[in-house]
C-alpha positions, 0 to 999 in steps of 0.5 A, a space after each residue: 251279439 254276433 254268431 261266431 261262426 267257423 267254415 268247415 271244409 273237408 277232404 271227401 274223399 277219404 274215409 277218415 275226412 267223414 268221421 274228423 268233420 262229424 266230429 267237429 260238426 258235432 262239437 263246435 255247435 255243441 258250444 254253440 258256434 254256427 259251422 258253413 260247408 260247402 253244399 256239395 261237400 254236405 252231399 258227399 259227406 251225406 250230412 244233414 245239415 238240420 240235424 245240428 243246432 244251429 244247423 249247417 250253413 250251405 254256401 255254393 261254389 260262387 260265394 265266399 265261403 270264408 265271409 265273416 268267418 273267425 277261422 276256416 277248418 281243413 280236414 285232409 292233407 296239404 293239397 286240401 289247405 292249399 286249396 282252402 286257400 283259393 277259398 278263403 282269398 278274399 275273405 282273408 280267413 285263417 286257415 286251420 289244417 286238421 292231418 290226415 294225409 301223409 307229411 302235411 307240412 301245412 297242418 297245424 294239428 293231426 286227425 287225433 287231436 280233435 278235441 285239442 283243436 276244437 278246445 283252441 277254437 272255442 277259447 280262442 287261444 290260436 294265433 295268425 301267422 302271415 305268409 308271403 304269396 307269390 302275384 303271379 302272371 303269364 303273358 302272351 304276345 304282350 297280353 296278360 292272359 292270366 293273373 293269379 296267385 300262390 301259397 307255396 310255388 309257381 312252376 314252370 314247366 315242359 309239356 311233353 315229356 320228350 322234350 326240354 323247354 328252353 328259357 331264359 330267367 330275368 332278375 328285376 329287368 335284366 337276364 340273367 341266364 339261358 337253360 334248356 331245362 325240365 322247368 323252373 320252380 319260383 317258391 316262397 318260403 313256405 313252399 321251400 319244403 314243397 316241390 322247391 325241396 323235391 328240386 334241390 332248392 334250399 329249406 328256407 325258415 317261416 321268418 325269413 321274407 324272400 323268393 327262391 328260384 329253382 331250376 330243374 334239371 337244367 343243362 347248363 353250368 350255372 343252374 343253382 338255386 338262387 334265394 333273391 329279394 321279397 321285392 324282387 321281380 322274378 321273369 320266365 321266358 319261354 324262348 320263341 324258337 324252343 320246338 316245345 311248349 311249357 306249363 305253367 302250374 300254380 301251387 300244383 291246382 292251377 295249369 296254363 298251357 304256355 307256347 313258345 314266346 310266353 313269359 311269365 312274370 312273378 312277384 310278392 303278392 299284396 295279399 298274405 294267405 292267413 294261417 291260424 297257429 295252435 302251437 308256437 314251436 321252433 320251426 326246427 322241431 317242426 324239421 325234425 317231427 316232419 321229416 323225422 330227422 336223426 337228432 341222438 347225440 345231441 349235446 344240449 341243456 337238460 331243458 333244451 334235450 327235454 323239449 326236443 325229445 317231447 317235440 320229437 315224442 309228439 311232433 305229429 301234433 307239434 303245428 309243423 307248417 311248410 318253411 
């Protein structure tokens, strides 16, 4: 019989991470599941791998940590979950976030939901949900210099605070507009509640397949957020004669310097990120819970009111996710 295995990733810089991680290690191994962790995180948390039965499996930074794992449990905030998406990208292991941060849109559970989360893992009652990703390519002088992916967004931004960046945006091979701006955010529906939202872009429901283009502080009459088809190709060209260079950020984690004349192409990725879901709460309820939106005075059916009240009172564990 094949051993059941769970990948456990933790934000070791948070004080609460050690306690929650210890709880997962003890409970999962107690149910006979193997727990795999990054060797660096085990060292940071001062864990003894041999004190568990079965012992913790340790992997290095260059190994496919998610291989043969049923699920990857992430103890941390949204940044930790985005890092987990990088770690599990090759294996496609579903990611289940346990929030230790603030809003935690990508997290599926809160730190006080550990017991219920462990039970769902042991009983395999979670469900997978694929999220659209971006394929991001950067060119210099027509030569491909970087190819990566993003779950939330790719952003082209000015490198110097005192200068704007000047760009031309192209949709499906045709020029759309030229902007002097602080940058351009290219977002997925999952990322629509992240940088996109802060930049004035729309919240997009997870079931909608689309790409969102949002200029940041653009000096132009036509500089509204735009929603384009999921199979569109969006390109951002840094004007060659502009004074300011730029920088490409993917999920706020990976950066590439962009000289004048650089071109960035963004399209739908051919490999989605898979999230593990414990709850099937409507996305509306997740928005209300995570943003603490006022809904007093709403008049629905008694049953719908009860569900909304339940979601509001237990909103932190209602499975809120990025848009």
